[in-house]
MDTraj code that builds the backbone (N, CA, C; nanometers):
import mdtraj as md
import numpy as np

residues = "MET SER LEU ALA GLY THR TYR ASP CYS THR LEU SER THR PRO LEU GLY ALA LYS SER GLY SER LEU VAL VAL VAL PRO SER PRO ASP GLY GLU SER PHE THR GLY SER LEU SER ASN ALA MET LEU GLY THR VAL GLU ILE THR HIS GLY ALA ILE ASP GLY ASP MET LEU LEU CYS SER LEU GLU VAL THR GLN PRO THR ARG MET LYS VAL THR CYS GLU VAL ILE VAL ASP GLY ASP MET LEU ASN GLY PHE VAL LYS ALA GLY MET PHE GLY SER MET LYS LEU THR GLY SER ARG ALA ALA".split()
xyz = np.array([
    [-3.5107, 0.5140, -1.7371],
    [-3.4386, 0.4108, -1.8090],
    [-3.2941, 0.4082, -1.7605],
    [-3.2404, 0.2919, -1.7477],
    [-3.1021, 0.2750, -1.7046],
    [-3.0060, 0.3231, -1.8128],
    [-2.8938, 0.3780, -1.7702],
    [-2.7903, 0.4200, -1.8632],
    [-2.6993, 0.3035, -1.9013],
    [-2.7137, 0.1916, -1.8326],
    [-2.6271, 0.0755, -1.8564],
    [-2.6431, 0.0236, -1.9983],
    [-2.5320, -0.0238, -2.0540],
    [-2.5387, -0.0875, -2.1837],
    [-2.4135, -0.0680, -2.2657],
    [-2.4208, -0.1226, -2.3860],
    [-2.3155, -0.1051, -2.4853],
    [-2.3741, -0.0199, -2.5966],
    [-2.3047, 0.0865, -2.6307],
    [-2.3498, 0.1796, -2.7322],
    [-2.2561, 0.1738, -2.8526],
    [-2.3118, 0.1574, -2.9728],
    [-2.2344, 0.1697, -3.0959],
    [-2.2216, 0.3184, -3.1240],
    [-2.0985, 0.3660, -3.1398],
    [-2.0739, 0.5098, -3.1484],
    [-1.9972, 0.5484, -3.2740],
    [-2.0121, 0.6743, -3.3110],
    [-1.9325, 0.7347, -3.4170],
    [-1.8708, 0.8617, -3.3620],
    [-1.7385, 0.8706, -3.3732],
    [-1.6634, 0.9877, -3.3295],
    [-1.6199, 1.0637, -3.4542],
    [-1.6580, 1.1916, -3.4639],
    [-1.6204, 1.2749, -3.5786],
    [-1.4838, 1.3356, -3.5513],
    [-1.3782, 1.2785, -3.6117],
    [-1.2412, 1.3228, -3.5879],
    [-1.1911, 1.4045, -3.7072],
    [-1.0800, 1.4754, -3.6901],
    [-1.0208, 1.5462, -3.8042],
    [-0.9794, 1.4514, -3.9171],
    [-0.9654, 1.3226, -3.8854],
    [-0.9266, 1.2226, -3.9849],
    [-1.0468, 1.1478, -4.0406],
    [-1.1676, 1.1976, -4.0133],
    [-1.2895, 1.1332, -4.0590],
    [-1.3626, 1.0632, -3.9461],
    [-1.4780, 1.0080, -3.9780],
    [-1.5608, 0.9395, -3.8781],
    [-1.4957, 0.8079, -3.8368],
    [-1.4921, 0.7825, -3.7053],
    [-1.4360, 0.6590, -3.6499],
    [-1.5452, 0.5881, -3.5707],
    [-1.5709, 0.4619, -3.6048],
    [-1.6713, 0.3824, -3.5345],
    [-1.6087, 0.3150, -3.4141],
    [-1.6890, 0.2930, -3.3123],
    [-1.6413, 0.2253, -3.1931],
    [-1.7551, 0.1939, -3.1001],
    [-1.7207, 0.1714, -2.9739],
    [-1.8246, 0.1405, -2.8756],
    [-1.7922, 0.2030, -2.7405],
    [-1.8969, 0.2257, -2.6658],
    [-1.8886, 0.2750, -2.5283],
    [-1.9671, 0.1775, -2.4432],
    [-1.9025, 0.1208, -2.3421],
    [-1.9686, 0.0297, -2.2485],
    [-1.9857, 0.1048, -2.1172],
    [-2.1083, 0.1060, -2.0649],
    [-2.1405, 0.1773, -1.9412],
    [-2.1955, 0.0784, -1.8392],
    [-2.1280, 0.0714, -1.7233],
    [-2.1712, -0.0146, -1.6125],
    [-2.1883, 0.0758, -1.4896],
    [-2.3132, 0.1214, -1.4627],
    [-2.3362, 0.2101, -1.3485],
    [-2.3108, 0.1408, -1.2145],
    [-2.2696, 0.2199, -1.1160],
    [-2.2542, 0.1697, -0.9794],
    [-2.3930, 0.1469, -0.9195],
    [-2.4019, 0.0683, -0.8116],
    [-2.5318, 0.0434, -0.7485],
    [-2.6045, 0.1708, -0.7054],
    [-2.5306, 0.2743, -0.6648],
    [-2.5958, 0.3987, -0.6203],
    [-2.6311, 0.4912, -0.7372],
    [-2.5878, 0.4568, -0.8610],
    [-2.6217, 0.5353, -0.9783],
    [-2.5478, 0.6662, -0.9915],
    [-2.4442, 0.6881, -0.9110],
    [-2.3708, 0.8147, -0.9156],
    [-2.2413, 0.8076, -0.9942],
    [-2.1955, 0.6867, -1.0265],
    [-2.0710, 0.6710, -1.1012],
    [-2.0839, 0.5507, -1.1940],
    [-1.9839, 0.5333, -1.2806],
    [-1.9854, 0.4185, -1.3696],
    [-1.8438, 0.3768, -1.4057],
    [-1.8308, 0.2530, -1.4478],
    [-1.7083, 0.2008, -1.5063],
    [-1.7450, 0.1521, -1.6458],
    [-1.6470, 0.1062, -1.7202],
    [-1.6745, 0.0555, -1.8534],
    [-1.5534, 0.0699, -1.9422],
    [-1.5781, 0.0934, -2.0714],
    [-1.4675, 0.1084, -2.1653],
    [-1.5113, 0.1891, -2.2866],
    [-1.4117, 0.2476, -2.3507],
    [-1.4291, 0.3208, -2.4749],
    [-1.3359, 0.2547, -2.5754],
    [-1.3888, 0.2143, -2.6917],
    [-1.3083, 0.1412, -2.7901],
    [-1.3290, 0.1960, -2.9301],
    [-1.2199, 0.2022, -3.0057],
    [-1.2255, 0.2216, -3.1505],
    [-1.0899, 0.1834, -3.2082],
    [-1.0815, 0.1783, -3.3402],
    [-0.9579, 0.1318, -3.4040],
    [-0.8399, 0.2240, -3.3740],
    [-0.8653, 0.3530, -3.3561],
    [-0.7576, 0.4489, -3.3316],
    [-0.7056, 0.4400, -3.1877],
    [-0.7963, 0.4267, -3.0905],
    [-0.7588, 0.4258, -2.9485],
    [-0.7304, 0.2867, -2.8941],
    [-0.7847, 0.1847, -2.9586],
    [-0.7855, 0.0523, -2.8977],
    [-0.8974, 0.0512, -2.7950],
    [-0.8830, -0.0252, -2.6885],
    [-0.9821, -0.0273, -2.5804],
    [-0.9210, 0.0369, -2.4574],
    [-0.9898, 0.1380, -2.4051],
    [-0.9437, 0.2112, -2.2870],
    [-1.0463, 0.1915, -2.1771],
    [-1.0000, 0.1445, -2.0621],
    [-1.0896, 0.1221, -1.9485],
    [-1.1284, 0.2546, -1.8838],
    [-1.2556, 0.2670, -1.8495],
    [-1.3062, 0.3812, -1.7736],
    [-1.3208, 0.3333, -1.6301],
    [-1.2436, 0.3911, -1.5401],
    [-1.2471, 0.3462, -1.4011],
    [-1.3161, 0.4449, -1.3080],
    [-1.3301, 0.5706, -1.3505],
    [-1.3877, 0.6727, -1.2618],
    [-1.4827, 0.7645, -1.3383],
    [-1.5894, 0.7083, -1.3927],
    [-1.6882, 0.7903, -1.4605],
    [-1.7907, 0.8418, -1.3615],
    [-1.8501, 0.9570, -1.3931],
    [-1.9536, 1.0156, -1.3078],
    [-2.0850, 1.0217, -1.3842],
    [-2.1949, 1.0056, -1.3114],
    [-2.3284, 1.0162, -1.3690],
    [-2.3983, 1.1348, -1.3027],
    [-2.4516, 1.2244, -1.3875],
    [-2.5261, 1.3406, -1.3392],
    [-2.6582, 1.3423, -1.4156],
    [-2.7605, 1.2782, -1.3581],
    [-2.8894, 1.2662, -1.4260],
    [-2.8757, 1.1762, -1.5474],
    [-2.8936, 1.2348, -1.6682],
    [-2.8783, 1.1575, -1.7917],
    [-2.7437, 1.1843, -1.8596],
    [-2.6514, 1.2466, -1.7855],
    [-2.5209, 1.2808, -1.8407],
    [-2.4121, 1.1891, -1.7860],
    [-2.3246, 1.1435, -1.8759],
    [-2.2077, 1.0639, -1.8399],
    [-2.0842, 1.1515, -1.8569],
    [-1.9986, 1.1541, -1.7553],
    [-1.8753, 1.2321, -1.7590],
    [-1.7590, 1.1415, -1.7225],
    [-1.6509, 1.1487, -1.7992],
    [-1.5339, 1.0690, -1.7632],
    [-1.4074, 1.1340, -1.8171],
    [-1.2978, 1.0944, -1.7579],
    [-1.1661, 1.1412, -1.7970],
    [-1.0739, 1.0206, -1.7944],
    [-0.9942, 1.0036, -1.8982],
    [-0.9044, 0.8893, -1.9033],
    [-0.7781, 0.9242, -1.9805],
    [-0.6766, 0.8426, -1.9627],
    [-0.5496, 0.8581, -2.0330],
    [-0.5422, 0.7526, -2.1424],
    [-0.5085, 0.7959, -2.2633],
    [-0.4901, 0.7019, -2.3735],
    [-0.3438, 0.7033, -2.4169],
    [-0.3021, 0.5975, -2.4819],
    [-0.1641, 0.5878, -2.5291],
    [-0.1557, 0.5798, -2.6812],
    [-0.2712, 0.5659, -2.7506],
    [-0.2733, 0.5582, -2.8966],
    [-0.3680, 0.6625, -2.9511],
    [-0.3477, 0.7321, -3.0561],
    [-0.2289, 0.7282, -3.1387],
    [-0.1090, 0.7969, -3.0737],
    [-0.1340, 0.8698, -2.9672],
    [-0.0294, 0.9327, -2.8888],
    [-0.0800, 0.9432, -2.7457],
    [0.0082, 0.9602, -2.6514],
    [-0.0331, 0.9726, -2.5115],
    [-0.1043, 1.1067, -2.4912],
    [-0.2269, 1.0992, -2.4369],
    [-0.3024, 1.2215, -2.4115],
    [-0.4162, 1.1945, -2.3134],
    [-0.4653, 1.3019, -2.2554],
    [-0.5819, 1.2949, -2.1678],
    [-0.7063, 1.3138, -2.2538],
    [-0.8062, 1.2295, -2.2305],
    [-0.9326, 1.2362, -2.3036],
    [-1.0439, 1.2571, -2.2024],
    [-1.1310, 1.3534, -2.2283],
    [-1.2486, 1.3731, -2.1441],
    [-1.3731, 1.3561, -2.2305],
    [-1.4761, 1.2994, -2.1697],
    [-1.6015, 1.2731, -2.2409],
    [-1.7169, 1.3351, -2.1637],
    [-1.8099, 1.3916, -2.2373],
    [-1.9330, 1.4459, -2.1809],
    [-2.0448, 1.4061, -2.2763],
    [-2.1311, 1.3158, -2.2297],
    [-2.2329, 1.2560, -2.3162],
    [-2.3681, 1.2598, -2.2470],
    [-2.4716, 1.2926, -2.3222],
    [-2.6083, 1.2877, -2.2715],
    [-2.6775, 1.1671, -2.3345],
    [-2.7401, 1.0841, -2.2506],
    [-2.8139, 0.9680, -2.2972],
    [-2.9621, 1.0037, -2.2962],
    [-3.0270, 0.9837, -2.4114],
    [-3.1697, 1.0114, -2.4268],
    [-3.2344, 0.8845, -2.4809],
    [-3.2917, 0.8038, -2.3905],
    [-3.3477, 0.6749, -2.4310],
    [-3.2356, 0.5823, -2.4734],
    [-3.2380, 0.5402, -2.5994],
    [-3.1339, 0.4519, -2.6518],
    [-3.0301, 0.5269, -2.7345],
    [-3.0363, 0.6590, -2.7356],
    [-2.9442, 0.7409, -2.8146],
    [-2.8507, 0.8180, -2.7220],
    [-2.7307, 0.8464, -2.7709],
    [-2.6404, 0.9327, -2.6963],
    [-2.5792, 1.0355, -2.7895],
    [-2.5534, 1.1531, -2.7336],
    [-2.4911, 1.2638, -2.8057],
    [-2.3992, 1.3358, -2.7098],
    [-2.2854, 1.3765, -2.7585],
    [-2.1952, 1.4513, -2.6731],
    [-2.0656, 1.4826, -2.7430],
    [-1.9632, 1.5058, -2.6601],
    [-1.8333, 1.5457, -2.7112],
    [-1.7224, 1.4722, -2.6393],
    [-1.6150, 1.4493, -2.7126],
    [-1.4924, 1.3949, -2.6577],
    [-1.3853, 1.4998, -2.6827],
    [-1.3127, 1.5373, -2.5799],
    [-1.2009, 1.6303, -2.5961],
    [-1.0741, 1.5477, -2.5826],
    [-0.9920, 1.5483, -2.6886],
    [-0.8740, 1.4626, -2.6930],
    [-0.7488, 1.5436, -2.7236],
    [-0.6837, 1.5913, -2.6187],
    [-0.5563, 1.6598, -2.6324],
    [-0.5512, 1.7562, -2.7483],
    [-0.4486, 1.7428, -2.8327],
    [-0.4258, 1.8344, -2.9441],
    [-0.5313, 1.8224, -3.0544],
    [-0.6137, 1.7150, -3.0510],
    [-0.7184, 1.6977, -3.1511],
    [-0.8402, 1.7836, -3.1205],
    [-0.8485, 1.8378, -2.9987],
    [-0.9588, 1.9238, -2.9612],
    [-1.0872, 1.8478, -2.9338],
    [-1.1980, 1.9188, -2.9463],
    [-1.3297, 1.8638, -2.9148],
    [-1.3916, 1.8012, -3.0400],
    [-1.4430, 1.6793, -3.0250],
    [-1.5018, 1.6062, -3.1370],
    [-1.6392, 1.5536, -3.0973],
    [-1.7329, 1.5584, -3.1899],
    [-1.8699, 1.5129, -3.1649],
    [-1.8747, 1.3603, -3.1557],
    [-1.9496, 1.3098, -3.0566],
    [-1.9715, 1.1669, -3.0383],
    [-2.1213, 1.1405, -3.0409],
    [-2.1651, 1.0489, -3.1273],
    [-2.3055, 1.0098, -3.1343],
    [-2.3120, 0.8578, -3.1270],
    [-2.4270, 0.8066, -3.0876],
    [-2.4392, 0.6621, -3.0824],
    [-2.5771, 0.6148, -3.0452],
    [-2.5932, 0.4833, -3.0507],
    [-2.7194, 0.4209, -3.0127],
    [-2.6896, 0.2919, -2.9365],
    [-2.7814, 0.2577, -2.8460],
    [-2.7643, 0.1398, -2.7630],
    [-2.7740, 0.0133, -2.8492],
    [-2.6705, -0.0708, -2.8366],
    [-2.6680, -0.1979, -2.9097],
    [-2.7160, -0.3111, -2.8197],
    [-2.6898, -0.2980, -2.6901],
    [-2.7289, -0.4023, -2.5947],
    [-2.7484, -0.3418, -2.4575],
])
top = md.Topology()
chain = top.add_chain()
for i, resn in enumerate(residues, 1):
    res = top.add_residue(resn, chain, resSeq=i)
    for name in ("N", "CA", "C"):
        top.add_atom(name, md.element.get_by_symbol(name[0]), res)
traj = md.Trajectory(xyz[None], top)
């Protein structure tokens, strides 16, 4: 199954659960992806250099809201579901779950 799609996600933050979306657009060779990560706290952040390792998505990006920090994501896609973690600067590692919306 393709990893491409839009996933409705929930990020478990120290400030409570935050809903958002992850858009994944794999490259033709299936080794990398672009897309975006969005929620009310971060806004929309473009993913320009994501990596695909089997069913795992890996990316690193810089955000400016709520403060400037480096964010890394490690997510496993299983069918239409995803589970993983987002590490966000001083906020540490937070669980990310979701399901494919489109």
